[in-house]
DRENVOFI-755041 format. One record per residue (C-alpha): residue in three letters; x, y, z. Coordinates in steps of 0.25 Angstrom, whole numbers. Layout:
REM residues N
NODE   res      px      py      pz
NODE   ALA       X       Y       Z
...
END
This chain:
REM residues 525
NODE   res      px      py      pz
NODE   UNK      -8     -96      67
NODE   UNK      -9    -108      61
NODE   UNK     -17    -115      73
NODE   UNK     -27    -124      70
NODE   UNK     -41    -117      66
NODE   UNK     -48    -125      75
NODE   UNK     -41    -122      87
NODE   UNK     -45    -106      91
NODE   UNK     -60    -101      93
NODE   UNK     -60     -93      80
NODE   UNK     -48     -95      71
NODE   UNK     -49     -88      58
NODE   UNK     -39     -90      45
NODE   UNK     -37     -81      33
NODE   UNK     -33     -88      22
NODE   UNK     -30     -83       7
NODE   UNK     -28     -91      -6
NODE   UNK     -15     -82     -10
NODE   UNK      -5     -75      -4
NODE   UNK      -3     -63     -15
NODE   UNK     -15     -56     -20
NODE   UNK     -17     -47     -31
NODE   UNK     -25     -32     -30
NODE   UNK     -40     -34     -36
NODE   UNK     -37     -48     -37
NODE   UNK     -46     -58     -26
NODE   UNK     -41     -62     -12
NODE   UNK     -46     -76      -8
NODE   UNK     -45     -83       3
NODE   UNK     -53     -91      15
NODE   UNK     -57     -87      31
NODE   UNK     -56    -100      39
NODE   UNK     -64     -97      53
NODE   UNK     -63    -108      64
NODE   UNK     -72    -105      75
NODE   UNK     -73    -115      88
NODE   UNK     -81    -106      96
NODE   UNK     -92     -97      93
NODE   UNK     -85     -83      89
NODE   UNK     -93     -68      90
NODE   UNK     -89     -61      76
NODE   UNK     -97     -54      66
NODE   UNK     -91     -59      53
NODE   UNK     -80     -63      46
NODE   UNK     -71     -50      39
NODE   UNK     -61     -50      29
NODE   UNK     -52     -38      31
NODE   UNK     -40     -34      19
NODE   UNK     -31     -21      25
NODE   UNK     -20     -16      13
NODE   UNK     -10      -5      17
NODE   UNK       3       1      13
NODE   UNK      10       6      26
NODE   UNK      24       8      30
NODE   UNK      35      10      42
NODE   UNK      46      19      43
NODE   UNK      57      18      52
NODE   UNK      66      30      58
NODE   UNK      74      33      70
NODE   UNK      71      45      78
NODE   UNK      82      51      87
NODE   UNK      79      57     101
NODE   UNK      88      68     107
NODE   UNK      90      72     120
NODE   UNK      98      82     129
NODE   UNK     105      81     141
NODE   UNK     115      90     149
NODE   UNK     126      81     142
NODE   UNK     123      76     129
NODE   UNK     114      75     119
NODE   UNK     106      59     117
NODE   UNK     101      56     104
NODE   UNK      92      41     103
NODE   UNK      86      35      92
NODE   UNK      73      28      91
NODE   UNK      66      20      78
NODE   UNK      53      27      74
NODE   UNK      42      21      64
NODE   UNK      33      28      56
NODE   UNK      20      20      49
NODE   UNK      11      23      38
NODE   UNK      -1      15      32
NODE   UNK     -11      17      22
NODE   UNK     -23       9      18
NODE   UNK     -24       2       5
NODE   UNK     -37      -8       8
NODE   UNK     -45     -10      20
NODE   UNK     -58     -19      16
NODE   UNK     -65     -25      28
NODE   UNK     -75     -36      23
NODE   UNK     -86     -47      29
NODE   UNK     -83     -62      26
NODE   UNK     -94     -66      32
NODE   UNK    -103     -60      44
NODE   UNK    -106     -72      55
NODE   UNK    -121     -73      59
NODE   UNK    -124     -67      73
NODE   UNK    -111     -62      75
NODE   UNK    -105     -74      78
NODE   UNK     -95     -86      72
NODE   UNK    -101    -101      76
NODE   UNK     -90    -111      76
NODE   UNK     -84    -118      62
NODE   UNK     -76    -118      53
NODE   UNK     -76    -108      42
NODE   UNK     -70    -102      29
NODE   UNK     -74     -91      21
NODE   UNK     -66     -90       8
NODE   UNK     -67     -75       1
NODE   UNK     -64     -68     -12
NODE   UNK     -59     -53      -9
NODE   UNK     -56     -45     -21
NODE   UNK     -45     -37     -17
NODE   UNK     -46     -21     -21
NODE   UNK     -37     -19     -35
NODE   UNK     -29      -6     -32
NODE   UNK     -21     -13     -19
NODE   UNK      -6     -11     -22
NODE   UNK       4     -23     -19
NODE   UNK       7     -27      -6
NODE   UNK      23     -21      -3
NODE   UNK      34     -20       7
NODE   UNK      47     -13       7
NODE   UNK      55     -10      19
NODE   UNK      67      -2      23
NODE   UNK      74      -4      37
NODE   UNK      62      -4      48
NODE   UNK      55       3      38
NODE   UNK      44      -2      29
NODE   UNK      32      -1      20
NODE   UNK      21     -10      14
NODE   UNK       9     -13       8
NODE   UNK       1     -24      14
NODE   UNK     -12     -31      14
NODE   UNK     -20     -38      25
NODE   UNK     -31     -47      26
NODE   UNK     -39     -52      39
NODE   UNK     -50     -61      41
NODE   UNK     -58     -58      54
NODE   UNK     -69     -59      62
NODE   UNK     -75     -47      68
NODE   UNK     -82     -51      82
NODE   UNK     -93     -43      89
NODE   UNK     -89     -31      96
NODE   UNK     -74     -33      93
NODE   UNK     -64     -21      90
NODE   UNK     -49     -21      88
NODE   UNK     -43     -34      81
NODE   UNK     -52     -44      76
NODE   UNK     -49     -59      86
NODE   UNK     -52     -68      76
NODE   UNK     -42     -63      62
NODE   UNK     -33     -68      52
NODE   UNK     -25     -60      43
NODE   UNK     -17     -61      31
NODE   UNK      -7     -52      23
NODE   UNK      -9     -51       8
NODE   UNK       1     -50      -3
NODE   UNK      -6     -41     -14
NODE   UNK      -2     -38     -28
NODE   UNK      -6     -25     -35
NODE   UNK     -14     -28     -46
NODE   UNK     -10     -29     -59
NODE   UNK      -9     -18     -68
NODE   UNK     -11     -20     -83
NODE   UNK       2     -18     -91
NODE   UNK       6      -6     -93
NODE   UNK       7       2    -107
NODE   UNK      16      14    -103
NODE   UNK      24      20    -113
NODE   UNK      38      20    -105
NODE   UNK      46      32    -102
NODE   UNK      56      40    -109
NODE   UNK      66      48    -103
NODE   UNK      74      58    -112
NODE   UNK      87      59    -111
NODE   UNK      92      68    -101
NODE   UNK     106      75     -99
NODE   UNK     115      75     -85
NODE   UNK     126      83     -81
NODE   UNK     136      71     -76
NODE   UNK     143      79     -65
NODE   UNK     155      73     -54
NODE   UNK     156      82     -43
NODE   UNK     156      96     -49
NODE   UNK     160      90     -63
NODE   UNK     152      90     -76
NODE   UNK     156      79     -83
NODE   UNK     146      79     -94
NODE   UNK     132      74     -97
NODE   UNK     124      60     -97
NODE   UNK     110      59    -105
NODE   UNK     103      49    -102
NODE   UNK      87      45    -105
NODE   UNK      78      32    -104
NODE   UNK      66      27    -106
NODE   UNK      58      16    -102
NODE   UNK      48       7    -108
NODE   UNK      36       8     -97
NODE   UNK      32      15     -85
NODE   UNK      25       4     -77
NODE   UNK      31      -8     -77
NODE   UNK      28     -23     -69
NODE   UNK      37     -32     -59
NODE   UNK      46     -42     -67
NODE   UNK      44     -34     -81
NODE   UNK      56     -24     -88
NODE   UNK      59     -11     -90
NODE   UNK      65      -7    -105
NODE   UNK      75       4    -102
NODE   UNK      80      13    -112
NODE   UNK      94      23    -107
NODE   UNK     100      33    -118
NODE   UNK     110      42    -118
NODE   UNK     124      46    -117
NODE   UNK     136      49    -109
NODE   UNK     141      64    -112
NODE   UNK     150      64     -99
NODE   UNK     165      61     -94
NODE   UNK     157      49     -84
NODE   UNK     157      36     -86
NODE   UNK     142      28     -86
NODE   UNK     143      16     -81
NODE   UNK     130      10     -84
NODE   UNK     116      13     -86
NODE   UNK     106      10     -76
NODE   UNK      91       6     -77
NODE   UNK      83       4     -62
NODE   UNK      70       2     -55
NODE   UNK      68       7     -43
NODE   UNK      57       5     -32
NODE   UNK      56      16     -23
NODE   UNK      48      14     -10
NODE   UNK      44      22      -1
NODE   UNK      34      24      12
NODE   UNK      30      35      21
NODE   UNK      26      38      37
NODE   UNK      25      48      44
NODE   UNK      33      57      36
NODE   UNK      43      47      33
NODE   UNK      48      41      21
NODE   UNK      55      28      17
NODE   UNK      60      24       5
NODE   UNK      65      11       0
NODE   UNK      72      12     -15
NODE   UNK      75      -3     -23
NODE   UNK      81      -5     -37
NODE   UNK      72     -16     -43
NODE   UNK      79     -17     -55
NODE   UNK      91     -11     -64
NODE   UNK      97     -12     -76
NODE   UNK     112      -9     -81
NODE   UNK     118      -5     -94
NODE   UNK     133      -3     -94
NODE   UNK     138       8    -103
NODE   UNK     152       2    -109
NODE   UNK     144      -1    -122
NODE   UNK     137      11    -125
NODE   UNK     145      22    -129
NODE   UNK     135      32    -126
NODE   UNK     137      30    -111
NODE   UNK     152      32    -110
NODE   UNK     159      45    -105
NODE   UNK     160      55    -116
NODE   UNK     169      66    -112
NODE   UNK     169      74    -127
NODE   UNK     153      73    -131
NODE   UNK     146      86    -133
NODE   UNK     137      86    -120
NODE   UNK     122      92    -120
NODE   UNK     117     101    -112
NODE   UNK     109      97    -101
NODE   UNK      97     104    -109
NODE   UNK      99      98    -122
NODE   UNK      87      90    -126
NODE   UNK      94      78    -128
NODE   UNK      88      69    -142
NODE   UNK      82      57    -136
NODE   UNK      84      51    -152
NODE   UNK      99      52    -151
NODE   UNK      98      43    -137
NODE   UNK      89      32    -142
NODE   UNK      99      27    -152
NODE   UNK     107      23    -139
NODE   UNK      98      17    -130
NODE   UNK     102       7    -120
NODE   UNK      90      -2    -115
NODE   UNK      89     -10    -102
NODE   UNK      77     -16     -96
NODE   UNK      73     -18     -80
NODE   UNK      66     -31     -74
NODE   UNK      57     -26     -64
NODE   UNK      58     -36     -54
NODE   UNK      46     -44     -48
NODE   UNK      46     -38     -34
NODE   UNK      45     -24     -38
NODE   UNK      33     -17     -30
NODE   UNK      21      -9     -38
NODE   UNK      23       5     -38
NODE   UNK      14      11     -29
NODE   UNK      11      25     -23
NODE   UNK       3      24      -8
NODE   UNK       2      33       3
NODE   UNK      14      25      10
NODE   UNK      20      18       2
NODE   UNK      25      21     -13
NODE   UNK      34      12     -21
NODE   UNK      41      19     -35
NODE   UNK      46      14     -46
NODE   UNK      57      21     -53
NODE   UNK      66      17     -67
NODE   UNK      79      23     -65
NODE   UNK      90      26     -77
NODE   UNK     104      28     -74
NODE   UNK     116      29     -80
NODE   UNK     127      27     -69
NODE   UNK     139      38     -67
NODE   UNK     150      38     -58
NODE   UNK     149      42     -44
NODE   UNK     150      56     -39
NODE   UNK     144      59     -54
NODE   UNK     129      63     -59
NODE   UNK     118      54     -61
NODE   UNK     114      50     -73
NODE   UNK      98      44     -69
NODE   UNK      86      45     -74
NODE   UNK      72      38     -69
NODE   UNK      58      38     -68
NODE   UNK      46      30     -61
NODE   UNK      40      16     -66
NODE   UNK      28      12     -61
NODE   UNK      29      -3     -57
NODE   UNK      15     -12     -58
NODE   UNK      12     -28     -58
NODE   UNK       6     -30     -72
NODE   UNK       3     -44     -68
NODE   UNK      -4     -54     -57
NODE   UNK      11     -59     -55
NODE   UNK      15     -58     -38
NODE   UNK      26     -51     -35
NODE   UNK      38     -55     -26
NODE   UNK      38     -42     -16
NODE   UNK      23     -44     -13
NODE   UNK      25     -58      -9
NODE   UNK      37     -54       0
NODE   UNK      29     -43       8
NODE   UNK      32     -48      25
NODE   UNK      20     -52      32
NODE   UNK      16     -45      44
NODE   UNK       5     -52      51
NODE   UNK      11     -61      59
NODE   UNK      -3     -65      64
NODE   UNK      -9     -68      49
NODE   UNK     -13     -82      45
NODE   UNK      -6     -89      35
NODE   UNK      -9     -86      23
NODE   UNK     -14    -100      19
NODE   UNK     -22    -108      29
NODE   UNK     -12    -122      28
NODE   UNK     -21    -134      31
NODE   UNK     -18    -138      46
NODE   UNK     -23    -123      51
NODE   UNK     -35    -130      48
NODE   UNK     -40    -140      57
NODE   UNK     -44    -154      52
NODE   UNK     -59    -153      53
NODE   UNK     -60    -141      46
NODE   UNK     -74    -140      40
NODE   UNK     -77    -126      37
NODE   UNK     -90    -120      32
NODE   UNK     -83    -113      20
NODE   UNK     -92    -100      14
NODE   UNK     -93     -96       0
NODE   UNK     -82     -89      -6
NODE   UNK     -84     -74       0
NODE   UNK     -81     -65     -10
NODE   UNK     -77     -50      -6
NODE   UNK     -79     -37     -10
NODE   UNK     -68     -27     -14
NODE   UNK     -64     -14     -12
NODE   UNK     -55      -2     -16
NODE   UNK     -41       0      -9
NODE   UNK     -38      12      -3
NODE   UNK     -27      19     -12
NODE   UNK     -23      33     -11
NODE   UNK     -17      44     -19
NODE   UNK     -16      56     -10
NODE   UNK     -15      67     -19
NODE   UNK     -29      65     -26
NODE   UNK     -40      75     -16
NODE   UNK     -55      75     -24
NODE   UNK     -56      91     -29
NODE   UNK     -69      97     -27
NODE   UNK     -71      93     -12
NODE   UNK     -85      99      -9
NODE   UNK     -94     100       5
NODE   UNK    -101      85       6
NODE   UNK    -115      84       7
NODE   UNK    -118      82      23
NODE   UNK    -124      70      22
NODE   UNK    -111      64      19
NODE   UNK    -109      68      35
NODE   UNK    -122      59      38
NODE   UNK    -121      45      44
NODE   UNK    -122      33      34
NODE   UNK    -124      19      39
NODE   UNK    -114      10      31
NODE   UNK    -114      -3      40
NODE   UNK    -100     -10      36
NODE   UNK     -92      -9      23
NODE   UNK     -88     -23      24
NODE   UNK     -96     -31      14
NODE   UNK    -102     -45      19
NODE   UNK    -104     -57      13
NODE   UNK    -118     -59      17
NODE   UNK    -128     -49      20
NODE   UNK    -127     -49      36
NODE   UNK    -137     -50      47
NODE   UNK    -142     -35      50
NODE   UNK    -139     -38      65
NODE   UNK    -126     -39      61
NODE   UNK    -125     -26      53
NODE   UNK    -131     -17      65
NODE   UNK    -121     -24      73
NODE   UNK    -109     -22      65
NODE   UNK    -114      -7      62
NODE   UNK    -116      -7      77
NODE   UNK     -99      -9      80
NODE   UNK     -98      -1      67
NODE   UNK    -104      12      76
NODE   UNK     -95       8      88
NODE   UNK     -83       7      81
NODE   UNK     -84      20      75
NODE   UNK     -85      26      89
NODE   UNK     -75      19      91
NODE   UNK     -68      25      83
NODE   UNK     -70      38      85
NODE   UNK     -69      39      99
NODE   UNK     -53      31      95
NODE   UNK     -51      43      87
NODE   UNK     -55      53      96
NODE   UNK     -44      48     106
NODE   UNK     -32      44     100
NODE   UNK     -21      53      94
NODE   UNK     -16      44      84
NODE   UNK     -30      42      75
NODE   UNK     -24      34      63
NODE   UNK     -16      25      73
NODE   UNK     -29      23      80
NODE   UNK     -37      20      66
NODE   UNK     -25      13      59
NODE   UNK     -26       4      70
NODE   UNK     -40       1      70
NODE   UNK     -40      -2      55
NODE   UNK     -37     -16      61
NODE   UNK     -50     -18      67
NODE   UNK     -61     -23      57
NODE   UNK     -74     -16      64
NODE   UNK     -65      -2      63
NODE   UNK     -62      -3      49
NODE   UNK     -77      -7      48
NODE   UNK     -81       6      54
NODE   UNK     -70      14      47
NODE   UNK     -75       9      34
NODE   UNK     -89      13      37
NODE   UNK     -86      29      41
NODE   UNK     -97      38      35
NODE   UNK     -91      52      31
NODE   UNK     -96      57      45
NODE   UNK     -89      46      54
NODE   UNK     -75      47      45
NODE   UNK     -75      62      49
NODE   UNK     -78      58      64
NODE   UNK     -67      51      64
NODE   UNK     -57      60      60
NODE   UNK     -63      71      67
NODE   UNK     -61      62      81
NODE   UNK     -47      60      77
NODE   UNK     -38      71      82
NODE   UNK     -26      71      74
NODE   UNK     -22      65      60
NODE   UNK     -34      67      54
NODE   UNK     -30      66      39
NODE   UNK     -23      54      42
NODE   UNK     -36      47      48
NODE   UNK     -44      51      38
NODE   UNK     -35      45      28
NODE   UNK     -34      31      37
NODE   UNK     -49      32      39
NODE   UNK     -53      33      23
NODE   UNK     -44      23      20
NODE   UNK     -48      13      30
NODE   UNK     -62      16      25
NODE   UNK     -60      10       9
NODE   UNK     -70      14      -1
NODE   UNK     -78      19      10
NODE   UNK     -73      32      12
NODE   UNK     -79      41      -1
NODE   UNK     -79      55      -3
NODE   UNK     -90      56       6
NODE   UNK     -80      55      18
NODE   UNK     -70      64      12
NODE   UNK     -80      76      11
NODE   UNK     -85      74      25
NODE   UNK     -71      76      29
NODE   UNK     -69      91      21
NODE   UNK     -84      93      26
NODE   UNK     -83      90      41
NODE   UNK     -68      91      44
NODE   UNK     -59     104      50
NODE   UNK     -52     111      38
NODE   UNK     -38     110      45
NODE   UNK     -40      95      41
NODE   UNK     -50      94      32
NODE   UNK     -40      95      20
NODE   UNK     -31      86      25
NODE   UNK     -41      76      26
NODE   UNK     -46      78      12
NODE   UNK     -34      74       8
NODE   UNK     -32      62      15
NODE   UNK     -44      55      13
NODE   UNK     -50      60       0
NODE   UNK     -40      51     -10
NODE   UNK     -47      38      -2
NODE   UNK     -61      44      -4
END
């Protein structure tokens, strides 16, 4: 919306100082607020939400039978999945007497991002796609309001993973392997091939140096030796899986001037179990190299999305013959602050988002704001999941873990608010908790319900402040998908979710779901 800010009762614009940011670095920007009539609001908040999500499109067939013939119809279905990476909700400022008086205001801010966030990415295959995305929202929270804020502005953030220190890995050495070459049912001999690469961790816009050794002891012609770096992106939802494979870069070496790779019908054939002397092959090593493109994505292993990179070496045989191929995983990660091409090509998903930069013609000619000092916001940790980890030796918790605690909001205020504001907020938090428990008890899809409620800042604050007892109450209120609900709530709680919440589940939940909830939530504590 590029309308003049002064033409509305309350106009809010979020401006970021750059289009791309780095994990662990500062997000700097400014919130512009123009109020022409008094607005009831507790304060101005900033919300950062990051997630990995995907959708998988597939066709389902419906069959019907009649007395004369069978009928079949096809319809399209979409399965979706998501997992939270970061959810941070902080206060820019609180308003006196819970109202905003008419005027023009600017709130510059600095917000340090968690250092362990993965890069923004997007990949598609047909109607299916996956993405890692981040959004920042500035909003006014109004008294007694629930659901999406009436006054808000959202920006999609392009984020790059924090650069890693240069790796000093020793590389990979694949000893020569004897491979029998067959065409249909005929044995045509064998090929022996080994290779090495100088590193196991590579960065975009860098080289992989590869050496290939071996010989052809078959009657089949080897046309060329080929090295490829293959990127495989997989994503899963509701038991379905989609995959997209791309060759990022490749190099071919002709065997025309390499006699050891020519067909050979009368040479001695080694046994497939014979130990091959590597030293005899190193004298005829063929060297080549691969340049990793700048658009290579980071290797990533998430809950919904995985990005893998494989180095594959092939001695190309004719069709209908045994494939001579060997490969190994390579990790790709950035080692400099240079921006990756693919990250800036991610499409915008929020058509209602404000423009990245506030152009001069958006501000009214008489713009004379009250400008606050730069607000330095606290940082937090990302929710990164290792699904294979379960804490050992969990014992029953102390009963004090199940006692209510009054924590207040986890969102940090820039200045100490008035005590009356705190009591008012605590009352709303309690109301939101009752509303959450009631909704869970009367909803057939608690996971979908909570996913929707995470768009409500007040409900987010309520979830982030769940005590161990309240966390268990929420799970007990749900009538299905309790482990999935537990994982979603724990992820939304961020750093507020601790081991005592897990122990409360072990102590309180019935045995038939206890272990599933433990497996789903323990890695997040």
